[in-house]
C-alpha positions, 0 to 999 in steps of 0.5 A: 528487459535488463534488470538494471533498466527495469530497476531504473524505470521503477525508480523513475515512477515511484521516486523513492528518493522523495520519501523518508522510510525505514526500509530499502525501496529498491532491489532487495535480492538480485538473482537474475539479470533479466525481467520477463515475468513479474508477480506483485504482492502486498508482503514478502512471504514464502507462499508468494515465492512459491507462487512465483516458482509455480508460475515461472516468474523471475521477479517479485515486487512487494509493498512490505519487504519483511526481513529487510526493515531497518530493525531486522538483522537481514541475515539470510538465516532461518525462515528469511534465509529459506525464502532468499534461498528459494529466490536464488535457486529459481532466479527470482529477483525481489523488489520492495517499495513501501511509502513510495507505493502508498504516496504515488499520486496516480497508482499508489494505494491511496490514490487508487482508494480515492479513485474507487471511492469516487472522490477527487484528490485535492492534496496530500498529508502525512509528509515523510521526507519530501513526499506525502504518504496520505491524500485528502479528497472530497465527494462532489456532494455530502454523503450520509453515514450509511451511504458512506459505509455502503460506498466503502463496502463496494471498494473493499471486498471484505468491507469495513472492519471497524467504524467510529462515528462521533463527528459530523453526520454528513461526510464530504471531505476525507483523509485517506492513508492505507495500512497502519495510519494511526499516526495520521489521525491527529493531523487529519483532524487538524485539517478539518476533514469529515472522516478518516479512512485507514487500515489499522489503528492502535488501542488508544485510537477509539478513545481519541476519536470519541473525545475529539468528536471525529469519524474514522473507519478501518478496512484492514492493513493488508486489505487497504494495500492491495491497490498499489501493487495491483495497479503497478502490475497492470502498469508494468504489463501495459507500459513495458509489455512484460507479463505481470500479475497481482497475487492476493494472499489475504491477511485479515490484519 
């Protein structure tokens, strides 16, 4: 497929124009006019580039376009320059999609977490621009805290990293925001959900949930964000018949 056509297709399904973000949500490095073999990963890192070279891929799509955030200088020097040089030398395009890949309602991170948890999505929260990053969902029946934790352990390969249960003893309604979702805790609490599932929190978060009598679990920033890029790889292969695979280079944070 022509790169321009592939780029348009990604834009149509991820609708980056709906989100107010702090990085480009599009093509970051143009090194090939064609897309025939795609690898997806959570973050732009040298080991992912090396894997793309090893597999002969000509396109990488990441959720975290490290080196291209608005507060990065983006100059092709140092480690960042070395990675870009490898991409250019081996004719590998790079795309980054951040908040659009969190909030996509079918295959985004939070929609996929909800799917695997077995909850029904009934709305969004954490609005950034015109799009919602997180989702609100509910189990058909309330779960005890141990059963809720068991369900989470089934979804996340490395299980729950931190748990804080100061609120209701039965969990039915939940808010989900992958990655660094600490900024959404107050909103989740105000919406009256029984628990909040996220990836990474701040030092002040345990104090806040204790004083607010709220339930919260964290499952890792990276580890809550494998879902969107993994589902996107499957969608590319199914819808476009382009060889595509997700590469999970783990990060414990």
